N, C-alpha and C positions, 0 to 999 in steps of 0.2 A: 450222396452218390446214387446214381440210378441203379436199381437192382437188376441183375442179370440172371434171372431164374424165374420159375413159375411157382405159384402158390396153389394149394389145394385146400378147399374149405368144405366142412359139413356142418350140420346143425349144432353139434356139441363141441367139436375140437377145431383148432386152427393150427396147422402145421406149415412150416415154410422152410425152404432152402434158398439161401440167397448169397450173392457175392457182394461184399460191402467193405468199406474202409475199416481197418482194425489197427489200434495202437498197441504195440507190444508193451506190457506193463513193466518190463525190465529195462529195455533199451529206449522206449519212447518212440521208436520208429513207426511210421504209418505205412501200411501196405494193404493191398486188396486181397482179401482172403474169403474162401468159401466158409459160410457159417450156417449152423443149424439153430433155428429159433422155434422152439416147441411151446405152444400154449394150449394145454389139454385139460379137459375135465375128466377126473379119475372115476373109477367105479364107485368109490365111497362118497361121491358127490363133491369132493374138493377139486379146485383147479390148481394147476401147477405150471410154471413157465420156466424153461431152461434155455439158456443161450450158450453156445460153445463153438470154438473154432475146430474145424475138422482136421484130423491128423493127416489125411490124404487130400491134396488140393486138386480135386476135379469134381465135376458135377455129379457123376454117377456115384462116386464114393460118398459124397455129401448126402445124397438121397438115401443111401444105405445106412449111413450113420443116423439119420433122422428116424428111419424105421426101427432100427435097433434100440434107440433111446426111448421111443414111444412104447415099444413092447416091454422094455425093462421096467418102465414106470408102472405099467399095468400089472406085471408079475409081482412087483414089490408090494402093492396094495392088496392084492387078492381079489376074489370075486365080490361083487356088490351084495350088500345086505338088503334083500328084498324078497317079498313073498310073491311078487308078480313074475310071471315067466319072462325071461329075457327075450326080447324080440330078435329075430334073425338079423344078423348084421347086413346092412345094405352093401352092395358091391362098391368098392372104392372107385371113385370116378377117375377116369384115365387123365393123364397129364396132357393139357392142351398142346398141340403141335405148333411150334413157332413158324409163322409164315415166312417163306423165303422171298426176298424182294426181287424185283426185276432189275435188269442191267441198268436201265435208265435211272431208276430210283436210287440205286446204290452208287451210281457214278456221281451224283450230286453230293452224297455223303462223303465219298472218297475224296473229291476235290476240296470240300469244305473242311475236312479234318486231316487226313493223311498228307495230302499235297500241300496244304497251307502250313502245316507244322514242320514238314521235313524238306520242302523244296524251295529253291530261290524263285523269285518272280518269273525269270525266264523259263525255268523248268516247269512251273505251274502253267504258263501260257502254252508251252509245247505239249504238255499232257492234255490240256483242254482242246487244243487244235486237233490232236490225234483222235480224241473221243468224238468230237463234232464231225470230223471229215471221214473217218474210216470205221469206227467201232459202233457208235450209236445208230447210224443208218442201217446197219446189219443186225444189231442185237438189242434194239431198244426195248422190246417187250419180252425178251427171253428171261426166264428165271435163272438165278445165278447157279443153281445146282443142276442145270440141264446141259451144261457144256461138256463135250467129249473131245477126244483127240481128233476125231473126224472133223469137227468144227474148225479146229486150228489148221488142219491141212487144207480145208476148203477155203479158208481166208487167204492162205498163202497162194493157192492156185488162182483164185479170183483176182487178187491184186497183181500177180505176175501177168495174167492175161490182159489186165487193164493198163499195163505198161509201167507200173510203179517199180522203182529200183529196190534192190534187196535191202538196203539200209533202211528205207522208209518202212518196208514190211516188218523188219526186225524191231524197229522202234515201236510200231503199232502193237506187235505181240508183247513187247516188254511192258507197255502200259496195261494191256489186257491181263497179263500174268500178275502184275503187281496188284491190280484191283481185286482179282480173285483170291490171292493170298491174303490180302487185307480182310476180305470177307470171311475167310477161314479163321483168321486170328480173332475175329469178332464172334466166332461160333455160329455164323449164319449158314455155313455149308460145311460138310464133313471133310471134303478133300477137293483138290483142284487137278485138272488134267495136266499131263506132262507137256511142257512147251519145248519143242525142238526148233532152234533158230536156223535160218538159212546161212550157208557159208558165203562169205563176202570176199571177192577178190580184192587184192590191194589196189587202191585207186591211185591214179596218176595225179600229181600236184604240179602246179605252175610256180615258177620263180624267175626272177631276173638274174641273168648272169652278171659277171663283174663289170663288163662294159655297159650293159643296160642300166644298172643301178646308178652308175656315174652320170649317165645321160639324164636320168630322172632327177637326180639331186641338182644337177646343173640347171635344169629347166625351172627349178623353183628358187633360184638364187635371189631374185628380186621380191620373193614373198616369204619372209622369215618364218611365219607360223606354219605355212605348208611345208617348208623345208624341214622344220623341226618335226612335224608330224611324220614325214617320210622316214627320217632317220630314227625316230622312236620305234618304228616297225622294222626297218631294215638293219639297224645296227644295235637294237636292244631287244627285239623280238616281242614287243608288246602287242597284245590283241587290241582290236579297235576299242572295245569297252574299257580296257585298261588305260588306253591313251586318254579317253574322255574323262576318266575318273582321277587321273594323275594330278596331284596337288603340289604346290610349291614346296611344302615341307618334306616331300618324298624325294626331292632332288638335293643331294649333298654335294655342293661344288668343291668343298674342301677335300673330301675323300674321293670324289669322282664317282660316286655310286648312285644308282637309282634304286628305290625301294618300291616294289609293286605289291600291293596287298588289297586293292579294291578294283571293282569292275562296275561299269555303268551299263545298265540295260534299260533303254527307254526312260531315262531319268531316275531310275531306281538304282541306288548305289549299294552294292553288297560286296561279298568276298569274291575273290578271283575264281575262275572255273575250277581249278583244283582245290580251292579252299585254303591254300597255303601262301604265306608271304615269301617273296624271293628278292634277292639283291642282285643287280646286274651292274657291273662296272661300265662306265660310259667311255666311248671312244672319244678322242680329242675333238673330232668333228661334231659329234652329237653334243658334247659339253659346250662347245662354242655356240652351237645353234640354239640351245636352251638359254644360255646367258644372253643371247641377242634378243630374246622375246620376254625377258623378265619384266614384270609389270606389277602394279598395285591395284589393278581393276578387280581382282577376285583371287581366291585361294587356288583356283584351277590354273594349270599351265596353259591349256588350250581353251580359249574363250573368246567371245566377241569383243568389240570395242567398248560395249556397255557392260562387260563383265558377265554376260550370259553364257551358259554352258553350251558347248558345241554339241551337235547331234550327229548320229550316224549318217544322216542325209548330207550334212555339211562335209563330212569326211569323204564320202563317196563322190560327191560333186567335185571337191578339190582334187582328189586323186585322178578322176576322169580328165579334168582339164590339164593337169600336169603331164599325164601320159600322152595325150594328143599333142601337146606342145613339144614333147621330147621325141615324137614320131614313134611311140611304142604302142603296143596293144593295150587296150583299156582293161584293167584288172580290178579286183576287189582288194580291200585293205589286208585281207589275210595272206595275200601273195607276198606282202612285205615281210610278214612273219616267216613264211616259207623260205624267203630269200635269206633271212638271218640264219636259220638252221642249216640251209643248204651250203652257204658260204663257209660256215664253221666246219661242216663235214668235209667239204672239198679242200679245206686247209688242214685236214687231219686232226681236228679236235677230237678228244675222247668222247665217246657216246654219253657217258655218265655226266660229263661236264655240260654237254649240250642239253641234256635232260634237265639239269638243275637251272641253267640259265633261261631255258624256254618255259620252265614250269610244267613240263609234261608229268602227268601222274604215273604213267607207265613207260618203262624203257622201250617197250615194243613200239610205241609211237615214234620215239626218237630214231629207232633203227631203220625207219623208212628212208631216212636221208643217207644212210651209209652206202647205198649203191653208187653214190656220186663220187666216192673216193677211189676212182680207178687207178690213180697213181699209187696210192697206198697199197692197193691190192697187187699191183705189178711188183712193187718192192717186196711184198710178202712172198710172192711166188718165186722171186729170185733166190730166196733162202734155200729152195730145193736144189739150186745149182751149186751150192757150196759143199765142199768136203768137210770132214771133221776138223781140219786145221784152219778153216775159215776161208781158204782160197777157192776159186771157182774151178770145178771139174768139167771136163768136156761132156757134152751130152751125146746120146746115141752111141755109147760104147767107146768113144774116143778119148784116151788119156786118163780115164778114171781109175781108181784103185780097183784091182781085181778082187772079187768076192766069190769065195767058193761056197756053193750051196751044200747044206748038209741035211 
């Protein structure tokens, strides 16, 4: 394992503090620990080497442990036996200061280590795009320990002036903050400035109403694959990547369920956006549409005549064609998913049920659709018009039970 510490050498003694892999003699578990490794020549001319794990696991405590151990060894042996005068001790050389890398240099390390180990390919591509377009042009030569809160506010102000939306700015700051915190974890910098993100107003989303979705499905009647694709989004809530990754064994015609647990991003198949598997019951129309395109060309549900995987460009082109044929506005595939959630909300489905069916990680995302339940809200407000016995009382003081204030 690479050592994460500095060493100090002189002509007679070798002392070092290092962080290295250590196997516990009792449990056999391997962990990284701060250790002291002292190889010293004593005043009596003998050499002695001692290795031990420090009781307190941080660099400063380990260095103190090393000094105490060295002094204890000298005291235990006593003064050297010599008739020659002891030369004055040379000043102990100062510990070399670790050089702090620039933003550009550490960005390469960040992407090659943290991002590769912890992020899906789509997330890695997003981080790299943010670095290339927004952060590296501004901070390429800056040292990691030079950033202040003022730099964060300046970035926000500049990007707002350049017309970027608040979500893009927040995404850029999130990558910046993650990179600096990772550098802090590697003990390259002592602290990071505090990041305060911009407030984002709730964004409007588009969806097809009940009549529009029927027109869209009808326009794809003669094209079974495109019809199935539309219904996978509008009646099962699949994301485009989930449609592309859907395999035959994920469709259970006997139970009538779809199992969604993979996502396709530019040919790379991994877990879904939320990382969880979910089960969605099929509507009769969706079930019939999928049965109509069952094939033996490949394991994939949506594929070409040669069994090749569909791409996002094929999905977008197909949806564009069907929208124009139906006389509707041209939309992206995610509008079909919005339609699924919106129709459930308009039919008074419970928010928690919509969350589970759509695979939303947070209920807050699902609640965006709840403003569509106008009928449910009106029914709720009518509860205020009822008296204790359940009958309706007159409003504006007419016919209601008299209440005496106390």
